[in-house]
N, C-alpha and C positions, 0 to 999 in steps of 0.2 A: 503493499499500499504505499510505502513511502515514496517510491518512484512518482506515483501520481501527484503527491504533495508536491514534490520538487518541480514537476513540470507545470504545475498551476502557479507556483511561486514565480517560476522563469517567465511565465506568461504575464503576470501581474506586474512583474518588475519591467517587462519591455514596454509596457503602456507610457505614453507621454504624460508627464506628471509636472505640475507646477513646483516651482522651486521651494516654496514654503513647505508643500506636502511632502517633497523629497526629504527635506530637512527634518521634518518630524518622523518620517519613517527611520531615516538614520539614527535620530536620537532614540527611538522606540528600540531598535535593534541594539545599540550600544548599551541601554539600560538594561535590557533582557540578558545580554552577554554578561554584563556585570553582576546581574542577580544570580545567574546560574554559578558564576565563578564563586560568590559568596557562599551559595549553598553547598558547593562542593568541599569548600573549605570547612563548613560547619559539619561535614558528613551527612548532609541531608540528601534525600532523593531529590533531583532537580523536579520541579513542579511542571506539569503539563508540556512534556516535551511532545514535538509533532507525532511521534509514534503512539503516544499514549491514548487510551480511551478517555472519553470526556469523563469529568469529576473524579480526578484522581488525587486531587489535592488533600484528601483526608488522610492518605497513607504517606504524605510527604513530610510528616513530622510537624505539622502546623496545627 
């Protein structure tokens, strides 16, 4: 299933986006990456990775 996700992401990124929107998207991505790093340091399971089923946050140690 991951391949499909990757493909849709690519298609979404290929769209023409305004500068502000692109900046928002970059910030969101950076934030998410930082969040995942922090969680790994704390030894928690990363919440809601693309492969996970929905509603997995209960098991993530939160």
